[in-house]
C-alpha positions in Angstrom: -1.6 19.8 7.0 -1.7 16.2 7.9 0.1 14.5 11.0 1.7 11.2 11.6 -1.6 9.5 12.0 -2.7 10.2 8.5 0.7 9.2 7.1 0.3 5.9 9.0 -3.2 5.5 7.5 -1.8 6.1 4.0 0.9 3.5 4.5 -0.9 0.9 6.4 -4.0 1.1 4.1 -1.9 0.9 1.0 0.4 -1.9 2.1 -2.4 -3.9 3.7 -4.7 -3.5 0.5 -1.7 -4.5 -1.7 -1.1 -7.6 0.3 -4.7 -8.6 0.3 -5.2 -8.1 -3.5 -2.1 -10.1 -4.3 -3.1 -12.9 -1.8 -6.5 -13.1 -3.3 -5.3 -13.1 -6.9 -2.7 -15.7 -6.1 -5.3 -18.0 -4.4 -7.7 -17.4 -7.4 -5.2 -18.1 -10.2 -2.8 -20.5 -8.7 -3.1 -22.0 -5.2 -6.9 -22.6 -5.4 -7.1 -23.7 -1.7 -9.9 -26.3 -1.0 -12.9 -25.4 1.1 -16.2 -27.1 2.0 -15.9 -30.7 3.0 -12.4 -30.6 1.5 -11.1 -27.8 3.7 -7.9 -28.3 5.8 -8.8 -29.0 9.5 -5.9 -26.7 10.4 -3.2 -24.7 9.1 -0.7 -27.3 9.9 -2.2 -29.5 7.3 -2.0 -26.8 4.6 0.4 -26.5 2.0 3.1 -23.8 2.4 1.6 -21.8 -0.4 -1.8 -21.9 1.2 -0.1 -20.6 4.5 1.6 -17.7 2.7 -1.9 -16.7 1.4 -3.5 -17.2 4.7 -0.8 -15.1 6.6 -1.0 -12.5 3.8 -4.7 -12.1 4.4 -4.4 -11.8 8.1 -1.5 -9.3 8.1 -3.3 -7.3 5.5 -6.4 -7.2 7.5 -4.6 -6.1 10.5 -2.8 -3.3 8.5 -6.0 -1.9 7.0 -7.8 -2.0 10.3 -5.0 -0.4 12.1 -4.9 2.2 9.5 -8.4 3.0 9.8 -8.1 3.3 13.5 -5.3 5.8 12.9 -7.7 7.8 10.7 -10.4 7.7 13.3 -7.9 8.9 16.1 -6.9 11.7 13.7 -10.5 12.8 13.1 -10.8 13.1 16.9 -14.5 12.3 17.0 -16.1 9.0 16.2 -19.4 10.7 15.1 -17.6 12.2 12.1 -17.0 8.7 10.9 -20.6 7.8 11.2 -21.6 10.9 9.4 -19.3 10.0 6.7 -20.7 6.5 6.3 -24.2 7.7 6.4 -23.7 10.6 3.9 -26.0 10.8 1.1 -23.6 13.0 -1.0 -21.1 10.9 -3.1 -17.6 11.9 -2.9 -14.1 10.5 -3.0 -13.9 10.3 0.8 -17.2 8.4 1.0 -16.3 6.0 -1.7 -12.9 5.3 0.0 -14.6 4.9 3.4 -17.0 2.2 2.0 -14.3 0.5 0.1 -12.2 0.2 3.4 -15.2 -1.1 5.3 -16.1 -3.7 2.5 -12.4 -4.8 2.3 -12.2 -5.3 6.2 -15.6 -7.3 5.9 -14.4 -9.5 3.2 -11.0 -10.3 4.5 -12.4 -11.0 8.1 -14.5 -13.6 6.5 -11.6 -14.9 4.3 -9.3 -15.2 7.4 -12.1 -16.9 9.6 -12.7 -19.7 7.0 -9.0 -20.4 6.9 -7.9 -20.1 10.6 -11.2 -21.9 11.7 -12.3 -25.1 10.3 -15.8 -24.1 8.6 -16.7 -27.0 6.3 -20.2 -25.6 5.3 -18.5 -22.8 3.3 -18.0 -23.9 -0.3 -15.1 -23.0 -2.5 -17.5 -21.0 -4.7 -18.4 -18.7 -1.9 -14.7 -18.1 -1.2 -14.1 -17.3 -4.8 -16.8 -14.6 -4.8 -15.5 -12.9 -1.6 -12.0 -13.1 -2.8 -13.0 -11.4 -6.1 -14.9 -8.7 -3.9 -11.9 -8.3 -1.7 -9.5 -7.9 -4.6 -11.7 -5.2 -6.3 -12.2 -3.3 -3.1 -8.5 -3.5 -2.3 -7.6 -2.1 -5.6 -9.9 0.8 -5.0 -8.3 1.4 -1.5 -4.9 1.3 -3.1 -5.9 3.9 -5.6 -7.9 6.1 -3.0 -4.9 6.6 -0.7 -3.3 8.6 -3.6 -6.4 10.2 -5.0 -7.1 11.5 -1.4 -3.9 13.7 -1.7 -4.5 14.6 -5.3 -7.9 15.9 -4.3 -6.6 18.4 -2.0 -6.8 21.3 -4.3 -4.9 23.6 -1.8 -1.6 21.8 -2.3 0.1 22.3 -5.6 2.6 19.4 -5.1 -0.1 16.8 -4.9 -2.2 18.0 -7.8 -0.9 15.5 -10.3 -2.1 12.0 -11.4 1.5 10.7 -10.7 0.7 10.8 -6.9 -2.0 8.0 -7.1 0.1 6.1 -9.6 3.2 6.3 -7.4 1.1 5.3 -4.3 -0.4 2.3 -6.2 2.8 1.0 -7.4 4.2 1.4 -3.9 1.2 -0.5 -2.4 1.8 -3.4 -4.9 5.5 -3.5 -3.8 4.6 -3.3 -0.2 2.1 -6.0 -0.6 4.7 -8.3 -2.3 6.9 -7.5 0.7 4.3 -8.6 3.2 3.8 -11.9 1.3 7.6 -12.4 1.1 7.8 -11.8 4.9 5.0 -14.2 5.5 6.9 -16.9 3.3 9.7 -16.6 5.9 7.2 -17.9 8.7 5.3 -20.4 6.5 7.7 -23.2 7.4 9.8 -25.3 5.1 8.8 -24.3 1.4 8.0 -26.9 -1.1 8.6 -26.5 -4.8 5.3 -24.7 -5.4 5.9 -22.2 -2.6 9.5 -21.6 -3.6 8.4 -20.8 -7.3 5.8 -18.5 -5.9 8.4 -16.6 -3.8 10.7 -16.3 -7.0 7.8 -15.0 -9.0 7.1 -12.4 -6.3 10.7 -11.3 -6.3 10.7 -11.0 -10.1 7.4 -9.1 -10.2 8.8 -6.7 -7.7 11.7 -5.9 -9.7 9.6 -4.7 -12.4 7.3 -2.7 -10.0 10.4 -1.1 -8.3 11.7 -0.1 -11.7 8.3 1.5 -12.6 8.1 3.1 -9.2 11.7 4.8 -9.7 10.7 6.1 -13.1 7.4 7.5 -11.8 9.2 9.1 -8.8 11.8 10.7 -11.0 9.1 12.1 -13.3 7.1 13.4 -10.3 10.0 15.1 -8.7 11.3 16.4 -12.1 8.0 17.8 -13.3 7.6 19.5 -9.8 11.0 21.0 -9.8 10.3 22.5 -13.4 7.0 23.9 -12.4 6.2 27.5 -12.9 4.0 27.3 -9.8 6.2 28.7 -7.0 4.6 26.7 -4.3 4.9 23.5 -6.1 8.5 24.2 -7.1 9.4 25.3 -3.5 7.8 21.9 -2.2 9.7 19.9 -4.6 12.9 21.7 -3.7 12.1 20.8 -0.1 11.7 17.2 -1.1 15.0 16.6 -3.0 17.3 18.9 -1.5 15.8 20.5 1.7 14.2 19.5 5.0 12.8 16.3 3.6 15.6 15.1 1.4 16.6 12.4 3.9 13.3 10.8 3.9 13.0 10.9 0.1 16.6 9.9 -0.8 17.6 7.5 2.1 14.3 6.3 3.2 12.4 5.9 0.0 15.0 5.8 -2.8 17.7 3.9 -0.8 15.7 1.7 1.5 12.6 1.3 -0.8 14.1 1.2 -4.3 17.9 0.7 -4.7 18.5 -1.8 -1.9 15.6 -4.2 -2.5 16.3 -4.2 -6.2 19.8 -5.2 -5.6 18.8 -7.9 -3.1 16.0 -9.3 -5.2 18.2 -9.5 -8.2 21.1 -11.1 -6.4 18.6 -13.7 -4.8 18.1 -15.4 -8.0 21.7 -16.6 -8.0 21.7 -17.8 -4.3 20.9 -21.1 -2.8 17.4 -21.5 -1.6 17.9 -20.9 2.2 20.1 -17.7 1.6 17.7 -16.5 -1.1 14.9 -16.9 1.3 16.6 -14.7 4.1 17.7 -12.2 1.6 14.1 -11.7 0.3 13.0 -11.2 3.8 15.5 -8.5 4.4 14.4 -6.9 1.0 10.7 -7.2 2.3 11.5 -5.2 5.4 13.5 -2.4 3.4 10.5 -2.2 1.0 8.1 -1.4 3.8 10.4 1.1 5.2 10.6 2.9 1.9 6.9 2.7 1.4 6.4 4.7 4.7 9.2 7.2 3.9 7.6 7.8 0.5 4.2 8.8 2.0 5.9 10.8 4.8 8.2 12.8 2.5 5.4 13.7 0.0 2.9 14.6 2.7 5.4 16.7 4.7 6.8 18.5 1.6 3.3 19.1 0.4 2.7 21.1 3.7 4.8 24.1 2.3 2.0 26.6 2.5 3.8 30.0 2.6 4.3 30.7 -1.0 0.7 29.6 -2.0 -0.7 32.0 0.6 1.6 34.7 -0.5 0.6 34.1 -4.1 -3.1 34.3 -3.2 -2.6 37.5 -1.2 -0.7 39.1 -4.0 -3.4 38.4 -6.5 -6.0 39.7 -4.0 -4.0 43.0 -3.7 -3.7 43.4 -7.5 -7.5 43.0 -7.8 -8.0 45.8 -5.2 -5.7 48.1 -7.1 
């Protein structure tokens, strides 16, 4: 049903939104970067934690924008997007489109005031925009999963576990983006080092929840009495898509990052930083494989069509 461009949109939108939400929350609650007349004249003068937030916002913006472009190319015609944004009928797709547009606008502003010296923008204005960006980013994280759940013709996706699983994956990918940004933020001071350790500890909990949710999702689908859902689940865990699910998602996205993040707590700082960067890359690989495997496995249509045809034949008899 959905091609690689839609899978890329689901991944980039979720990971980018996760990075933006976390970067905004970290700045609001902890970093509190100064703006207005106290703004840093350049990123070179910023604290390492401020650079992590700034790079996280920039990477998140690039990911969400690239994901939106993937969706536009998948639609094939730009006028379809215009019709979507101007639609007077409220729907999940319309809400998602506006959330993405608001998120891009907010983060473009936040990136501009960080990478360009704009002393006329006070800290209060940044706080308001960061709050709006965090809220719209949370909507985008949920929307990428709700988009699949709303596809009533695919039995595998018709469960609230899909948006929950995608939201957890988006948070984990967002942490991965910020950990990768910490790798390029220069020497870390004590505050930035604590921030990286807290990210790693938070991701341990998120990965554990993600694994439990994935196991529940697969188990319930396999035990389903709906033939199409059970067949799709069988394809996911033991069929054509098993490599993506077990090696890409479970191995690269869950088991390996969990082990590396847990081990990093006992390493010296420089080695822990490199280990967390490797874990971040693996989490992103796993996030993409999660979406690709579920989307591809849900494309199993034969049994559902057969079921519909059989029901129609019985009614004729």
